[in-house]
C-alpha positions in Angstrom: 7.1 -41.9 21.7 5.2 -42.0 18.4 7.2 -43.0 15.4 8.4 -40.3 13.0 6.0 -39.6 10.1 7.4 -39.3 6.6 7.1 -35.7 5.3 5.9 -36.7 1.8 2.5 -38.3 2.8 0.0 -35.5 3.0 -2.9 -37.8 3.9 -1.1 -39.3 6.9 -3.8 -39.8 9.6 -1.2 -39.5 12.4 -0.3 -36.0 11.6 -2.3 -34.3 14.4 -1.1 -37.0 16.9 2.6 -36.4 16.0 2.3 -32.6 16.2 0.6 -33.0 19.6 3.4 -35.2 21.0 6.0 -32.8 19.5 4.3 -29.9 21.3 4.4 -31.8 24.6 8.1 -32.3 24.2 8.5 -28.5 23.6 6.5 -27.8 26.7 8.6 -30.1 28.8 11.7 -28.3 27.6 10.4 -25.0 28.8 8.6 -23.5 25.8 5.2 -21.9 26.6 3.1 -24.2 24.3 -0.6 -24.4 25.1 -3.6 -26.1 23.5 -4.3 -23.1 21.3 -0.9 -23.2 19.7 -1.2 -26.9 19.0 -4.5 -26.4 17.2 -3.0 -23.5 15.2 0.0 -25.6 14.3 -2.2 -28.4 13.0 -4.2 -26.0 10.9 -1.1 -24.2 9.6 0.5 -27.5 8.5 -2.7 -28.6 6.8 -2.9 -25.2 5.0 0.7 -25.0 4.0 1.4 -28.7 3.4 4.4 -30.6 4.6 6.0 -32.0 1.5 9.0 -29.8 1.9 11.1 -30.2 5.0 12.2 -26.6 5.3 8.6 -25.3 4.9 7.4 -27.7 7.5 10.2 -26.6 9.9 9.3 -22.9 9.6 5.6 -23.5 9.8 5.9 -25.1 13.2 8.5 -22.6 14.2 6.1 -19.7 13.5 3.5 -21.4 15.7 5.6 -22.5 18.7 8.6 -20.1 19.0 8.1 -16.4 19.9 11.2 -15.7 21.9 14.9 -15.8 20.7 16.1 -17.9 23.6 13.7 -20.7 22.6 15.2 -21.2 19.1 18.1 -23.5 20.1 15.9 -25.9 22.1 13.3 -25.9 19.3 16.0 -26.7 16.7 17.3 -29.7 18.7 13.9 -31.2 19.5 12.8 -30.8 15.8 16.0 -32.5 14.6 15.6 -35.4 17.1 11.8 -35.8 16.7 11.2 -35.3 13.0 14.4 -35.7 11.1 16.7 -38.1 12.9 15.7 -41.8 12.6 18.2 -42.7 15.4 16.9 -40.1 17.8 17.0 -42.6 20.8 20.7 -43.2 20.4 21.4 -39.5 20.3 19.3 -38.8 23.4 21.0 -41.6 25.3 24.5 -40.2 24.3 23.4 -36.8 25.5 21.8 -38.0 28.8 24.5 -40.5 29.9 27.2 -37.9 30.7 24.7 -36.1 33.1 23.8 -39.4 34.7 27.4 -40.4 35.3 28.1 -37.0 36.9 30.2 -35.7 34.0 29.9 -32.0 33.3 29.6 -31.0 29.6 32.4 -28.9 28.4 30.6 -26.8 25.8 27.8 -24.5 26.7 26.1 -25.3 23.4 25.3 -28.8 24.7 22.8 -27.4 27.2 20.1 -27.1 24.6 20.7 -30.7 23.4 20.5 -31.9 27.0 17.2 -30.1 27.5 15.9 -31.5 24.3 16.9 -35.0 25.3 15.2 -34.7 28.7 12.0 -33.4 27.1 11.8 -36.3 24.6 12.6 -38.8 27.3 10.1 -37.2 29.7 12.8 -36.5 32.2 13.6 -40.2 32.8 17.2 -41.4 32.4 17.7 -44.0 29.7 18.1 -47.5 30.8 21.3 -49.4 30.2 20.7 -52.0 27.5 21.3 -55.6 28.6 24.5 -57.3 27.3 24.2 -59.1 24.0 24.3 -62.8 23.8 27.8 -64.1 24.2 29.1 -60.9 25.9 30.2 -60.9 29.5 28.4 -58.4 31.7 30.8 -55.7 32.9 31.0 -56.2 36.7 33.3 -53.2 37.3 31.9 -50.8 39.9 32.1 -47.2 38.9 32.4 -44.9 41.9 30.7 -41.5 41.3 32.4 -39.0 43.5 29.8 -36.4 42.8 27.2 -38.3 44.8 29.2 -37.5 48.0 27.9 -34.0 47.6 24.3 -33.3 48.4 22.0 -32.4 45.4 21.5 -28.9 46.8 25.2 -28.2 47.2 25.9 -29.5 43.7 23.1 -27.3 42.3 24.6 -24.2 44.0 27.9 -24.6 42.2 26.5 -25.6 38.8 26.9 -23.2 35.9 23.6 -21.6 34.8 24.5 -22.4 31.2 24.9 -26.1 31.9 21.6 -26.6 33.8 18.8 -28.7 32.5 15.1 -27.6 32.6 14.5 -29.1 36.0 17.7 -27.7 37.4 16.9 -24.2 36.2 13.5 -24.4 37.9 15.2 -25.6 41.2 17.8 -22.8 40.9 15.1 -20.2 40.4 13.4 -21.3 43.6 16.8 -21.0 45.4 17.4 -17.6 44.0 14.0 -16.4 45.2 15.0 -17.2 48.8 18.4 -15.4 48.6 18.7 -12.0 50.3 21.0 -9.1 49.4 21.4 -7.1 52.7 23.0 -3.7 52.8 24.2 -1.6 55.7 22.7 1.8 56.2 24.7 4.9 55.5 25.0 7.9 57.9 23.3 11.1 56.6 23.8 14.7 57.5 20.4 14.9 59.1 20.3 14.0 62.8 17.9 12.2 65.1 17.4 12.2 68.8 19.5 9.8 70.8 20.3 9.1 74.4 24.0 9.0 73.9 24.7 10.5 70.5 27.8 11.9 69.0 26.8 15.6 69.2 24.9 17.8 71.6 21.6 19.2 70.4 21.7 22.6 72.0 18.4 23.8 70.5 16.5 20.9 72.0 18.4 21.3 75.2 17.4 25.0 75.6 13.8 24.3 74.6 13.5 21.6 77.3 15.1 23.9 79.9 12.6 26.7 79.0 9.7 24.3 79.6 11.2 23.5 83.0 11.4 27.2 84.2 14.9 27.7 82.8 16.5 24.9 84.8 19.0 22.9 82.9 18.7 19.3 84.0 20.6 17.5 81.2 21.9 17.7 77.7 20.1 16.4 74.6 22.1 14.5 72.0 21.7 13.6 68.3 23.2 11.0 66.1 23.2 10.7 62.3 20.0 9.5 60.8 20.5 6.3 58.8 19.6 6.2 55.1 19.6 3.4 52.6 21.4 3.5 49.3 19.9 2.7 45.9 20.8 -0.5 44.0 21.4 0.0 40.3 21.8 -3.0 38.1 23.1 -2.9 34.5 22.6 -6.3 32.9 24.0 -7.5 29.6 21.4 -9.5 27.6 23.5 -10.2 24.5 23.7 -13.6 23.0 26.6 -14.8 25.2 25.0 -13.5 28.4 21.3 -14.3 27.9 21.1 -17.4 30.2 23.1 -15.7 33.0 21.2 -12.5 32.7 17.9 -14.3 32.9 18.9 -16.0 36.2 20.3 -12.7 37.6 17.0 -10.9 36.8 15.1 -13.6 38.8 17.4 -12.9 41.7 17.0 -9.2 41.2 13.2 -9.5 41.2 13.3 -11.2 44.6 15.6 -8.4 46.0 13.3 -5.7 44.6 10.2 -7.2 46.2 11.8 -8.2 49.5 10.4 -6.3 52.5 12.9 -4.9 54.9 15.9 -5.6 52.5 17.3 -2.1 53.2 17.6 -0.7 49.7 15.9 2.6 49.1 15.0 1.6 45.6 16.2 -1.0 43.0 16.8 0.3 39.5 17.3 -2.2 36.7 18.6 -1.7 33.2 19.3 -4.1 30.4 21.6 -3.5 27.5 22.7 -5.3 24.4 22.8 -3.0 21.4 20.8 -0.3 23.4 19.9 0.6 26.9 16.4 -0.3 28.3 15.0 0.7 31.7 13.0 -2.3 33.1 12.6 -0.9 36.7 8.8 -0.6 36.6 8.4 -4.2 35.5 10.1 -5.5 38.6 7.3 -4.1 40.7 5.1 -6.9 39.4 4.7 -9.5 42.2 4.7 -12.5 39.8 8.2 -13.1 38.6 7.2 -14.8 35.3 4.9 -11.9 34.4 7.5 -9.4 35.4 10.3 -10.9 33.3 7.9 -11.5 30.4 7.0 -7.8 30.3 10.6 -6.8 30.7 11.6 -9.1 27.8 8.9 -7.6 25.6 10.3 -4.1 26.2 13.9 -5.0 25.7 14.0 -5.8 22.0 17.7 -6.7 21.9 17.7 -10.0 23.7 20.4 -12.4 22.4 21.6 -9.7 20.0 25.0 -8.0 19.7 26.9 -6.1 22.4 27.6 -2.4 22.5 28.8 -1.9 26.1 30.4 1.5 25.5 27.4 3.0 23.8 25.0 1.6 26.5 27.1 3.0 29.4 27.3 6.3 27.6 23.5 6.4 27.4 23.2 5.5 31.0 25.7 8.2 32.2 24.0 10.8 30.0 20.3 10.1 30.6 20.0 8.2 33.9 23.0 8.8 36.2 21.7 11.9 37.9 18.3 10.4 38.4 19.2 7.1 40.0 22.8 7.5 41.3 22.3 10.2 43.9 23.3 9.7 47.5 25.8 6.9 47.1 24.2 4.2 44.9 25.7 0.7 44.7 26.1 -0.5 41.1 26.1 -4.1 39.9 27.4 -4.5 36.3 26.7 -8.0 34.9 28.5 -8.6 31.6 31.3 -10.6 30.1 33.1 -7.5 28.9 33.5 -8.8 25.4 33.4 -5.5 23.6 35.8 -4.0 21.0 37.0 -0.8 22.5 38.8 0.8 19.5 38.6 4.4 20.5 39.0 4.3 24.3 35.4 5.3 24.9 34.6 2.3 27.1 37.3 3.1 29.6 36.1 6.8 29.9 32.5 5.7 30.4 33.5 3.2 33.0 35.5 5.8 34.9 32.5 8.2 34.9 30.3 5.4 36.1 32.7 4.6 38.9 33.0 8.2 40.0 29.2 8.5 40.2 28.7 5.3 42.4 29.5 4.5 45.9 30.6 1.0 44.9 30.9 -0.5 41.5 30.8 -4.3 41.5 31.4 -6.3 38.2 30.0 -9.8 37.9 31.5 -11.7 35.0 30.6 -15.4 34.3 33.9 -15.9 32.5 35.6 -16.0 35.9 34.3 -19.6 36.3 37.3 -20.7 34.2 40.4 -21.3 36.2 42.7 -20.0 33.5 40.8 -16.7 32.9 43.0 -13.8 32.0 42.1 -10.2 31.0 43.1 -10.6 27.3 40.0 -9.0 25.7 40.3 -5.3 25.0 36.9 -4.5 26.7 37.9 -6.3 29.9 41.3 -4.5 30.0 39.5 -1.2 29.6 36.9 -1.9 32.3 38.8 -3.7 35.0 40.8 -0.7 36.5 37.5 1.2 37.1 35.7 -1.3 39.3 35.8 -1.7 43.1 35.2 -5.5 43.0 35.5 -8.1 40.3 33.6 -11.3 41.0 32.1 -14.4 39.2 28.4 -14.5 38.4 27.7 -17.9 36.9 26.0 -19.9 39.7 23.7 -19.7 42.7 26.8 -19.9 45.0 28.4 -16.9 43.3 25.3 -14.7 43.9 25.2 -16.0 47.5 28.8 -14.9 47.9 27.9 -11.5 46.5 25.3 -11.1 49.2 27.9 -11.7 51.9 30.4 -9.1 50.7 28.3 -6.4 49.1 28.6 -4.2 52.2 32.3 -4.8 52.7 34.3 -1.9 51.2 37.5 -3.8 51.4 36.4 -6.6 49.1 38.0 -6.5 45.7 37.3 -10.0 44.5 39.7 -11.0 41.7 40.5 -7.5 40.7 44.0 -7.1 42.2 45.1 -10.5 41.0 44.0 -9.9 37.5 45.5 -6.3 37.5 48.8 -7.9 38.4 48.6 -10.2 35.4 47.6 -7.2 33.2 50.5 -5.1 34.4 53.1 -7.9 34.3 
């Protein structure tokens, strides 16, 4: 790792080298930084100068950051690389809890962890040898997390707490998951050897071809049909990482052959509703999500759940909810419902769908209770209330999505709400 350059030396010959190493750290942390951006950054710094720290920060920010979700990682890497002279100690303090198997408590530490891994090139920091005169600690620390396989641990890990490598591995696991659905009986019939009803018209036509002799009865059974899957995904600031992983899973479902769904419709909402269904048809998942993110301009913004559901019920419900669609609502429900509009829109959405399943990442907490006004307004109008914070939670969803008796945590939380 090159040493930090002082920001008050405009003729420093190591400027280009340090910016190049800084760009490599950003790329390892997940930012799409290529050679062209590095060249643009060097030219921009040479043109703007770097005698002022704030100007230098925003000059590199303009060259390397073009998506809202990359700001937190950029801030941490810039602080560690350019500003903090004791960056190695900070990186070790952030990496050691992950090495010892200790889960971070605050979601905000995920960006620091990714920054530390990027600057350390993904390698764990070595434990420094004991100083002269100190006794080496011979205690053996038993890590219980190692009794679980890496794959099982990754399945249960919170999306918000994953490192860059863990996010990549989780995306590969999500691409292999399936979301099967059972067919629904329709009013139209089809020929069957032993059906539920007798097809008298076909029976008589067959008899007429045989000289009027009735040799047997023809039967019909209901023709199976497949429901639509409608996904409403919250992309506000508190839900951005969860929504991004759910959309990876949804892309795999939309492009899976023989999955059973008639069609998969996807909508994102933060401060407004955006239809991203056509983008999911792109076979490449990165290109699909990039184009979807470009159309949805409210990533990591505010939350207006009631207004977004009203727009869906008004403009899209009749188009995509026909013939018993299954609806997945992914949101934390943190919306201020002052006028009772949210409950009315949720009731209308519930009546229009065959099943309404709510995935809420807040259910990962053992002490979760429906205290927020938005959650209290939405909970009575869903068929199932489940967690949606990990690979395992989405795998559990695939196992129960066709079970009409599954309510998840709804009844338990309604009991707390009505107590």
